[in-house]
C-alpha angles and dihedrals in degrees: 000000000000117000119252115264112235109199116210097003111149100164110098094205094054092050093050097042093048092045091235123169108286134168109216109247097156092115084077087073092058095043092051096045094048092049087069092207112156098213121017127190116193120187121199134153119271119280093025097122099269095133094044091051091049089051088050091052092049094049092046098050105025120106086219087069096046111146094021096117086132088079090063102034110125093018124112098257091056091064089077118078091206091062095045088062092045096057115111097004106115136069106243131199108200125182140155133207092194093115097043097110105138125153096228139037096249092056092045093051091048091051092050091046091050090054090052091045089054090056089054092048091053090053097044089126086081088073090068121076129017102294092104127048121233090258091051090050089053089052090047090056092047092064103103137134089268097047123137117271093247090053091049097047092053097039098095091044090053093046088052088055093047095049093043091056093045097050098028092234135094117256136249115223121203119190116182124198093003093171101052092095089048093058092047091048091054095046093046099040107248099104099128094050094050094045092057092050095044094046091058092045094050094044094056093040102045108018111033095034114115090179093065120108098175137339134201126194127183132190144138098258139032102237109212118272090233091058104053109341099061112154091002092134094161093067121118109199120203114188136172091278094051122100094215116104088357096154098034096087122049126011124289118225090253090055092047095049090048089054092049090053091049090055096040095248101118091124089069097057095113094046091049090049092051093050105037110018123088107087118120133187116194109315093338111101133179095054115161126206108249096217094062093044094049091044091050092050089050099043097034094221140085115260147143100276112143095038091055098051093088139041088238085213096152095048090045091051094048095051098037094048096034125115123274087258091057091051091048092052091046090053088058090054093050088053090057097257128133127239127206117225141164104234128211106194092197103095117213101190097194090054098049092111096037103043116078115245093003091121092055091048089055093047090051093049091047093053099248092112130043132204109248096176138355118223120195115195105206094193093061100023090233126137122215128192129212103219134193137169107283101238146321094288092057094046092052090048091056093045089053091047092055092049090050091059087072100032092102093059109090090199095057096109091047090074093048092046092049092049092052090048092048088238101155093174092057090046090053092047090053093048093047092050094048091045092054095045103039118014128087130200086248087065099042103030128251099253120056089211090066121096089230097082092052092048092049095052089042091057092043093055091046087058091050089054096053093106089057091071093098092052102035141033100233119204133164139199094008125152114252127170109322096339146026128262124217100222131358125191109198111191119236088204122053090224092070126078121247116235135205118191127196122190125215122171 
């Protein structure tokens, strides 16, 4: 009998105890421990099992779960006697920034402080006995959501000291979704303030902490070392292009097909592959996002699951406000083509618009792009990546996103209708009305003689035509004959008319 699907469960103990569907990833415990890296940062797209794996690590190592070998019995890590004796033997500090999504710096800092305060509350037993001095007990009580910055930035360091003395062993620190506040800070405009606070917190917690045995951080992106990891020379970074832990997050094709057989859905293997395959980590290809697979098994039908689990506000902002060149490259991706880029996996959020290729680096880290081929140029020592949209689910998500940009305009279909009816006057009326109501000279350029106005309107009309993708092959600025057209709509059905569009401003 097939196991019960538990949607949204991120607590390892609950999944095991309730006999929910689970793909065994406990070998990750052994791989990480044997790597002997002091501080590890692993970046993976959202909904790829990061939180569940962190819960698994906590419940394997934490003294609070001593004697709970039953949670791991029958799983791969339990085959090793060494690891049976290791279970439940370390003090563990576990925290997550996944819900720190405030619109200003003050709210963000309070949320982070509240998470740290909660750790202190859970370890309030340390206030009894003689482990802490009177001054240390005073400091312990000063850790609140409204504490001073200096108190906050040293709080995890101090808790490591307290727990290490109490248990006689150094601590393991697990920080899940470390970069969520960073993304919110960039979108909402308080990046510099948060960077200064986070840099101090991370430095005291992960670098100058003699009470630390091991630490694990997870997130979607690798925030640049200069931003928050300055001088953190003990950090091992594992990104989407790294071979380490390649099959520990997400489902391999073998795991997916085994699940389809368990739920009597083997006849849909190819459809599942088309929609949800495409992710790759290091040299391991054919990785599927777990959220879509589990949702499919639960719902019993194909759908857009992973792509709809987030507002995608940052990605939306980057593409919508990006340069004409960004929009042109993105058009190639929507059409199913590949692009070749040199990728810097260190994300500098406040340089996403200014730094060349930074947007594509972020889209790769976030799972919206996949590496089709890696090209190493020996002469220059540079590595280039051929990138494409990950799969059908991602492509449909972006098509819907583009259409949503214009969903608030009641006259949107008027332009499409006028184009199909060859009504140039109505098309012009639409463009004039939108120009008056919405556009600024910063969008269109101040001098009509510039190329900028033409490029802007060109990109705008391409967006309007997004819903034509199922009826036409849409291309722009391609060479043809002795010249180059602006936009061509090539009908997929012989019953439709072909269209060529030229822009003059």
